[in-house]
C-alpha positions in Angstrom: 141.2 95.0 117.6 139.4 92.7 114.8 136.3 93.8 112.8 135.9 90.0 111.8 135.8 88.9 115.4 133.3 91.3 116.0 131.3 90.3 112.8 131.8 86.4 114.6 130.3 87.4 117.9 127.2 89.0 116.2 126.9 86.2 113.8 126.7 83.5 116.5 124.1 85.7 118.0 121.6 84.6 115.5 122.3 81.1 116.0 123.4 80.1 119.6 119.9 81.6 121.0 121.1 84.8 122.4 118.8 86.5 120.0 115.9 84.6 120.2 116.4 85.2 123.5 116.2 88.7 123.9 113.4 88.8 121.5 111.3 86.5 123.3 111.4 88.9 126.4 110.6 91.9 124.5 107.8 90.0 122.4 106.2 88.9 125.5 105.5 92.6 126.5 101.8 93.3 124.7 103.0 97.2 124.1 99.8 97.7 122.1 100.1 101.5 121.4 96.1 101.4 119.7 95.0 100.0 123.1 95.3 102.5 125.9 95.4 100.0 128.7 99.2 99.1 127.5 100.4 102.4 128.5 102.0 100.6 131.5 103.4 98.0 129.2 105.2 100.4 127.4 106.7 101.9 130.2 108.1 98.0 131.2 109.4 97.6 127.7 111.5 100.8 128.1 112.7 100.0 132.0 113.9 96.5 130.5 115.4 97.6 127.5 117.3 100.4 129.5 118.6 97.5 131.9 120.3 95.6 129.1 121.8 98.8 127.5 122.7 100.1 131.2 125.1 96.9 131.3 126.8 98.5 128.0 127.5 101.6 129.7 124.4 103.7 128.6 122.6 106.1 130.9 119.0 106.6 130.9 115.9 108.6 130.8 112.3 107.5 130.6 110.0 110.7 129.6 106.5 110.8 129.8 104.7 112.0 126.4 103.0 115.4 126.6 100.8 114.4 124.0 97.2 113.0 125.2 97.4 109.4 124.5 101.3 109.1 123.8 103.3 106.7 125.1 106.7 107.3 126.8 109.9 107.7 125.4 113.8 106.2 126.5 116.7 108.5 125.8 119.8 106.0 126.4 123.2 107.7 126.1 126.7 106.3 126.2 128.8 109.3 125.6 132.7 108.2 125.7 133.8 111.8 125.1 132.0 115.1 124.0 134.6 115.9 121.5 133.7 112.9 119.2 130.8 112.6 116.9 127.3 111.4 118.1 125.3 108.4 116.3 121.5 108.4 117.0 120.1 105.1 116.6 115.9 105.1 116.8 113.4 102.3 117.3 109.8 102.1 118.4 108.9 99.7 121.0 105.0 99.8 119.9 103.2 97.2 118.4 99.6 97.1 116.3 97.1 94.9 118.0 98.3 91.6 119.0 94.9 90.2 117.3 95.0 87.0 119.4 92.9 84.4 117.9 93.4 85.3 114.4 96.9 84.0 114.3 97.2 80.2 112.1 97.9 77.2 113.8 97.2 78.6 117.2 99.9 80.7 117.4 100.2 83.5 120.5 101.1 87.0 119.3 103.3 87.2 122.6 105.0 84.2 122.4 107.7 83.7 119.6 107.5 80.3 117.7 110.4 79.5 115.4 109.3 77.1 112.5 111.8 76.5 109.8 113.3 79.7 109.1 110.3 81.8 110.3 109.9 83.7 113.9 106.7 84.2 114.8 105.3 86.6 116.9 104.2 90.5 117.3 106.8 92.9 116.7 109.3 90.2 115.6 109.6 92.5 112.3 108.3 95.4 113.3 109.7 96.5 115.1 111.1 94.7 118.4 113.6 92.1 115.8 115.1 95.2 114.1 116.2 97.4 117.3 117.0 94.0 118.8 119.3 93.6 116.1 120.9 97.1 116.8 121.6 96.5 120.6 123.4 93.0 120.0 125.5 94.5 117.4 126.5 97.5 119.5 127.4 94.6 121.9 129.7 92.9 119.7 131.4 95.8 119.0 132.2 96.5 122.5 133.0 93.1 123.5 136.3 93.3 121.4 137.2 96.8 121.2 135.8 97.9 124.6 134.9 101.2 123.1 132.7 102.2 120.2 135.1 105.5 119.3 132.2 107.6 118.9 129.1 108.5 121.3 125.9 107.0 120.8 121.8 108.1 121.6 119.7 105.1 121.6 115.9 106.4 120.9 113.1 104.5 121.7 109.2 105.7 121.3 106.3 103.9 122.2 103.6 105.5 119.5 104.9 104.9 116.1 102.0 102.7 115.5 99.4 105.4 116.2 101.4 108.3 114.2 104.3 108.9 116.6 102.1 111.5 118.7 104.3 114.0 120.5 107.4 112.6 118.9 108.2 115.9 117.2 107.7 117.9 120.0 109.8 115.5 122.0 112.9 115.8 119.6 112.1 119.6 119.9 112.5 120.0 123.2 115.2 117.4 124.1 117.4 118.3 121.0 120.4 119.1 122.9 120.2 115.2 124.3 119.3 114.1 121.0 122.0 116.3 119.0 124.1 113.7 116.4 125.8 113.6 113.5 124.3 110.6 111.6 121.2 108.6 112.3 121.4 104.8 111.7 118.1 102.9 112.3 116.3 99.9 111.0 112.4 99.8 110.1 110.4 98.4 107.2 111.5 95.5 104.9 114.1 95.2 102.1 113.5 95.7 98.8 114.4 92.3 97.6 114.6 89.8 100.6 118.3 88.3 99.6 119.9 91.7 98.7 120.4 94.5 101.4 118.6 97.9 101.1 119.6 101.2 102.3 117.1 103.7 102.4 117.8 107.6 102.9 114.1 109.0 104.3 110.5 108.6 103.6 107.6 109.9 101.4 105.3 111.8 103.4 101.4 111.3 104.0 98.4 113.6 103.5 95.0 112.5 104.2 92.1 114.3 103.5 88.2 113.6 102.7 86.0 114.5 100.1 82.2 114.7 101.2 79.2 115.3 99.3 76.1 115.9 101.8 73.0 117.0 99.7 70.0 116.5 102.0 68.9 114.9 105.6 67.5 111.5 104.3 67.3 108.9 102.0 64.7 109.1 99.3 63.1 105.7 97.3 65.0 105.4 94.2 61.9 104.5 91.9 60.1 107.6 92.9 62.6 110.2 92.9 65.3 108.5 90.7 66.3 110.7 87.9 64.7 114.1 89.7 67.1 114.3 92.6 71.3 114.2 92.9 72.8 111.1 93.8 75.7 111.9 95.7 77.2 108.8 95.6 77.5 109.6 91.6 78.7 112.8 92.1 81.5 112.0 94.5 82.5 109.1 92.2 83.0 111.5 89.6 85.1 114.2 91.2 87.4 111.3 92.4 87.4 110.3 88.6 88.5 114.0 87.6 91.1 113.8 90.2 92.9 110.3 89.0 92.4 108.2 85.6 90.7 104.9 85.4 94.5 104.1 84.9 96.1 105.6 87.9 97.5 108.9 86.6 97.0 112.0 88.4 95.0 114.6 86.7 95.6 117.3 89.5 98.8 118.5 88.6 99.4 120.9 91.4 100.4 117.6 93.8 102.9 116.3 91.7 106.4 117.1 91.0 107.5 119.6 88.3 110.2 117.1 87.7 112.4 114.4 89.4 115.9 115.0 90.1 118.5 113.6 87.9 120.3 111.7 90.6 117.2 110.5 92.0 115.7 109.2 88.9 119.3 107.9 87.6 119.2 105.3 91.3 115.9 104.5 90.7 116.1 103.4 86.8 118.4 100.8 88.1 116.2 99.3 90.6 113.8 96.4 89.5 110.9 95.9 91.4 109.9 92.1 91.8 106.8 90.3 92.3 107.0 88.3 95.5 104.6 85.2 96.3 103.3 86.9 99.6 102.4 90.2 97.8 100.0 91.2 94.9 100.4 91.1 91.3 101.4 94.3 90.0 100.1 96.1 87.2 102.3 97.7 84.7 99.8 99.7 83.1 98.9 101.8 86.3 100.4 105.0 87.5 102.3 107.9 86.1 103.0 107.2 82.1 106.8 107.1 81.3 108.1 106.2 84.7 109.7 102.9 85.9 107.7 101.1 88.7 110.3 102.0 90.9 110.0 106.0 90.0 106.3 105.8 90.8 106.4 104.5 93.9 109.8 105.8 95.3 110.1 109.4 93.4 106.8 110.3 92.4 103.4 111.4 94.0 100.8 108.7 94.5 96.9 109.3 95.3 94.5 106.5 96.5 91.3 105.9 97.9 91.4 104.2 101.3 87.8 104.1 101.7 84.3 105.3 100.5 80.6 104.7 101.4 77.7 105.9 100.4 74.0 104.4 102.0 74.3 101.1 103.8 76.7 98.8 102.1 75.9 96.0 104.1 72.3 96.0 103.8 71.6 98.0 100.5 67.8 99.4 100.2 66.2 101.0 97.3 66.8 104.3 98.3 69.0 107.6 96.9 71.4 108.0 99.9 71.8 111.4 101.5 75.3 111.6 101.7 78.8 109.9 100.3 82.1 109.9 101.8 85.6 108.9 101.0 89.0 109.2 102.4 91.7 110.0 100.4 95.7 109.6 100.6 98.6 111.4 98.9 102.0 109.9 99.5 104.6 112.2 98.2 108.4 113.3 97.8 110.1 116.3 98.9 109.8 117.8 95.4 106.3 118.8 96.3 105.0 121.4 99.0 102.2 119.5 101.3 100.7 123.1 102.3 99.7 123.5 98.7 97.4 120.5 98.7 94.3 121.4 99.7 94.3 124.9 97.7 95.3 122.9 94.5 92.6 120.2 95.1 90.0 122.7 95.9 90.5 124.7 93.0 91.0 121.9 90.6 87.3 120.4 91.7 85.4 124.1 91.7 87.0 124.6 88.0 85.3 120.8 87.1 82.5 121.9 88.3 82.2 119.9 91.6 81.3 122.8 94.1 78.9 120.8 96.0 82.2 118.4 97.1 83.7 119.3 100.6 87.1 118.7 101.3 88.3 118.0 104.8 92.1 117.6 105.2 93.0 115.4 108.5 96.8 115.8 108.1 98.2 117.7 111.1 101.2 120.3 111.2 103.7 117.7 112.1 102.7 114.5 110.6 105.2 112.2 108.9 106.7 114.7 106.2 108.7 113.8 103.1 112.6 113.2 103.4 115.1 112.2 101.4 119.1 111.7 101.4 120.5 112.3 98.0 122.3 108.7 96.7 125.5 110.3 96.6 125.6 111.8 99.9 128.6 110.7 102.0 126.9 108.8 104.7 125.2 106.8 102.0 127.9 106.2 100.0 130.2 105.0 103.2 127.0 102.7 104.1 127.2 101.2 100.6 130.9 100.6 101.2 130.6 99.0 105.0 127.8 96.7 103.7 129.8 95.5 100.7 132.8 95.0 102.8 130.8 92.9 105.5 128.5 90.9 102.9 130.1 91.0 99.5 127.3 92.6 98.2 126.0 95.7 96.7 123.0 97.6 98.5 120.3 98.6 96.9 119.9 102.2 97.5 116.7 104.1 97.7 116.6 107.9 98.2 113.3 107.6 100.2 111.2 104.8 100.9 107.7 104.7 99.4 105.9 104.3 102.9 106.5 107.0 105.8 108.3 106.9 108.9 108.6 110.0 111.5 112.0 110.4 109.6 111.6 114.4 109.5 111.8 114.9 113.3 115.5 113.8 112.6 116.4 115.1 109.3 114.3 118.3 109.3 114.1 119.0 113.0 117.6 118.0 114.0 119.1 118.3 110.8 120.8 115.1 110.9 121.4 112.9 107.7 119.6 109.9 107.9 120.2 106.2 107.1 117.6 103.5 107.2 119.1 99.6 107.4 115.9 97.5 106.9 115.9 94.0 108.4 112.6 92.4 107.3 111.1 91.4 103.9 107.8 92.4 101.9 105.9 89.2 103.3 106.5 89.5 106.9 102.9 90.3 107.6 103.3 93.1 109.7 100.1 94.7 111.2 98.6 91.4 110.6 98.2 87.6 112.0 101.4 85.8 111.2 103.7 88.7 111.8 107.4 86.8 111.3 111.3 87.6 111.0 113.0 85.7 108.5 116.2 83.9 110.5 118.5 84.5 107.6 118.0 88.0 107.3 118.6 87.9 111.3 121.6 86.5 110.8 122.6 89.0 108.0 121.5 91.8 109.7 123.6 91.5 112.7 126.3 91.4 110.6 125.4 94.5 108.9 124.9 96.5 111.4 128.0 95.3 113.8 130.1 96.1 110.5 128.4 99.9 110.4 129.0 100.3 113.9 132.5 98.8 114.0 133.7 101.2 111.3 131.8 104.4 112.3 135.0 104.2 115.1 137.2 103.4 112.4 140.0 105.6 110.9 137.5 106.6 108.0 134.2 107.3 109.2 131.7 109.9 107.2 131.9 113.2 107.8 130.1 115.1 110.5 127.1 117.0 110.6 128.4 120.5 109.9 131.1 120.0 107.6 131.2 121.1 104.0 131.4 117.4 102.7 128.4 116.1 104.9 126.0 118.5 103.9 126.5 118.2 100.1 122.5 117.5 98.4 120.9 116.6 101.5 117.1 117.2 100.7 114.3 117.1 103.1 
């Protein structure tokens, strides 16, 4: 039984056409969760994926979503011995809209095309390519060892791109079937394309609207300017009271009192690099005295996502009656999101913005903040496994800057979680020309095979519930 033999099989799948074959048949199924007409395609995807897992000894349950508009779920389980520990692997089969006709070079989003080191197609990076890597890594381990040495549960959902509707309730209802000692999943980009990344959790999201609605209709700016209040001006000043012209958050009730020392230490070792596909960084923006990595991974951010007043496409000489802005907070586990509404409302009132309405649009089970301490045994074990496979020391993020439904696993199910992304920041996910890089596929296949092999070795990470496994998990 050779770990190297399993790695060789996995790496070969990246060059012999097997990975492209499996990915092509999955990309061809248009699982757009933003399109209600694609629910049948989402179900068809789960059936085909379950067929592939069944050949590896998995049973299957395809279960309808009880949330209106939500897509179905797949639970596939390979139980070698109920006494063994269990790994949960998560992925999402749904994609954003294909955006046909908007891809360059007449590319079809539902047909993969290989051009140089890039594999183009909707879902290649987010998330079909990434859970295809996981499935082939499992196959590589079984091809050499004929057993994993632990039980494995594969969970696929089909509503992630619309907020994972129903996932929390689903995990609550089926928690016995999803019970596990660890979660290892893949989504999102690496921090640096040429270096493996491990992520222990996510920031949470909290959306709210600010509205200044003063009267029924617009009024001529020449006749009434200077006599009646302008809601756009009031709203702009209200937003400026919350966050400064340099991105410093002034409403301190939504930021952490402090950053945990272990988190700060880990983040201060990380350099945020610009890449050709992304924007230039603004070092003057954000919380003073924090490094760029601390700002995006260890702190709160407050953003204006959209705002309107009047008729932006066709401005007229009228004072608008109403102004609106959609705001978003990204937050870590160090703050309590249930206090956000009260903190912002009190702050605005103290500043004299009584005319501003605040409407929170975040639901109870939206993606909350989670974090795995960088010193948690599972994280340290994963770092060692990846170093053994690649010779590289992985970048460790206690949590990502973005959000995923990790609270369903870390909080509800109580599982320590590690995410191993195989994409990069320039992959154009959610846009035309989405693609996956072939070198990251090859390395990802080896990394996941090494992780899945090492879980069944003589020195796995502690099981959930053991004293060591419970050290410093936050979420």
